[in-house]
C-alpha positions as CSV (number, residue, x, y, z in Angstrom):
1,M,-6.9,12.1,-1.9
2,S,-9.4,9.3,-1.3
3,D,-9.0,8.1,-4.9
4,T,-5.3,7.7,-4.2
5,V,-5.8,5.8,-1.0
6,T,-8.5,3.6,-2.7
7,A,-6.1,2.8,-5.6
8,Y,-3.3,2.1,-3.1
9,L,-5.3,-0.3,-1.0
10,E,-6.7,-1.9,-4.2
11,T,-3.2,-2.6,-5.4
12,W,-2.2,-4.1,-2.0
13,N,-5.4,-6.3,-1.9
14,T,-5.1,-7.7,-5.4
15,T,-3.8,-11.3,-5.3
16,D,-3.7,-11.8,-9.0
17,A,-0.2,-10.8,-10.2
18,A,-1.3,-9.7,-13.7
19,A,-4.1,-7.5,-12.3
20,R,-1.7,-6.1,-9.7
21,T,0.8,-5.2,-12.5
22,A,-2.0,-3.4,-14.3
23,L,-2.9,-1.4,-11.2
24,L,0.7,-0.5,-10.6
25,A,1.0,0.7,-14.2
26,R,-2.2,2.8,-13.9
27,H,-1.8,4.3,-10.5
28,W,2.0,4.3,-9.7
29,T,4.9,6.0,-11.5
30,P,7.4,3.7,-13.3
31,G,10.1,4.5,-10.8
32,A,8.0,4.5,-7.7
33,T,9.6,3.6,-4.4
34,Y,8.2,1.7,-1.4
35,T,10.0,1.6,2.0
36,D,8.9,0.2,5.3
37,P,10.8,-1.3,8.2
38,L,10.8,-4.7,6.6
39,A,11.1,-4.0,2.9
40,E,12.5,-1.6,0.3
41,A,11.4,-1.8,-3.3
42,V,12.0,0.3,-6.4
43,G,9.9,0.1,-9.5
44,A,6.7,-1.7,-10.3
45,E,8.2,-5.2,-10.6
46,A,9.8,-5.0,-7.2
47,I,6.8,-3.4,-5.5
48,G,4.5,-6.1,-7.1
49,A,6.8,-8.8,-5.7
50,T,6.8,-7.2,-2.3
51,I,3.0,-7.2,-2.3
52,G,2.9,-10.8,-3.5
53,A,5.2,-11.8,-0.7
54,I,2.8,-10.3,1.8
55,H,-0.1,-12.3,0.3
56,D,2.1,-15.5,0.6
57,Q,2.9,-14.7,4.2
58,F,-0.7,-13.7,5.2
59,P,-3.1,-15.7,2.9
60,G,-6.7,-14.4,3.0
61,F,-5.7,-11.2,4.9
62,V,-6.9,-7.9,3.5
63,F,-5.8,-4.3,3.9
64,T,-8.4,-1.8,5.2
65,Q,-8.3,1.9,5.8
66,V,-8.3,2.9,9.5
67,G,-9.6,6.4,10.2
68,E,-9.5,9.3,7.8
69,P,-6.5,10.3,5.6
70,D,-4.7,13.6,6.1
71,A,-3.2,15.4,3.1
72,H,-1.4,18.5,2.0
73,H,0.3,19.4,-1.2
74,R,1.0,16.0,-2.9
75,Q,1.4,14.1,0.4
76,I,-1.2,11.8,2.0
77,R,-0.8,10.0,5.3
78,F,-3.3,7.4,6.4
79,Q,-3.5,4.4,8.8
80,W,-4.3,0.9,7.5
81,G,-5.0,-2.5,9.0
82,L,-4.1,-5.9,7.8
83,G,-6.1,-9.0,8.9
84,P,-8.8,-11.4,8.0
85,A,-11.7,-9.9,6.2
86,G,-14.4,-8.5,8.6
87,A,-12.2,-9.0,11.7
88,E,-10.0,-6.7,13.7
89,P,-6.7,-6.0,12.0
90,V,-3.8,-8.1,13.3
91,I,-1.3,-5.5,12.1
92,I,-1.8,-1.7,12.0
93,G,0.5,0.8,10.3
94,F,0.5,4.1,8.6
95,D,1.9,5.2,5.2
96,V,2.9,8.5,3.8
97,V,2.2,8.5,0.0
98,V,3.7,11.2,-2.2
99,T,2.2,11.6,-5.7
100,D,3.5,13.1,-8.9
101,D,1.8,16.1,-10.7
102,R,-0.6,13.7,-12.3
103,G,-1.7,12.1,-9.0
104,R,0.2,8.9,-9.5
105,I,1.9,7.3,-6.5
106,E,5.6,8.1,-6.6
107,T,6.9,7.4,-3.1
108,V,5.6,5.4,-0.1
109,L,7.1,5.6,3.3
110,G,5.5,3.0,5.6
111,F,5.6,2.6,9.4
112,L,4.3,-0.2,11.6
113,D,2.3,0.7,14.7
114,K,1.0,-2.6,15.9
115,V,2.7,-5.9,15.1
116,P,1.9,-9.2,16.9
117,G,4.5,-10.4,19.4
């Protein structure tokens, strides 16, 4: 469970597109889906582009884990923060991650809990 969350946040924090593509190939299924209130992406290329767009919009911000993950079966839910490194997160959300039988990320359903006004 914690390995999945760590791999997930590492993917989101990687600013280098080639390194991010390698993480997507290693930790996500080829047809993985990502959906949140602002984006919907299918497949590694689209998910990588979505992550790249977040880095463009919030340069220097990092994703951090907030609290402890909760899991059952192949589902993990956890809260995350996005903000400058070492500072209080500006944005807080939570994601539900569903993995395949090999533990690779298959589906992500994201929600936003705190967004600046």
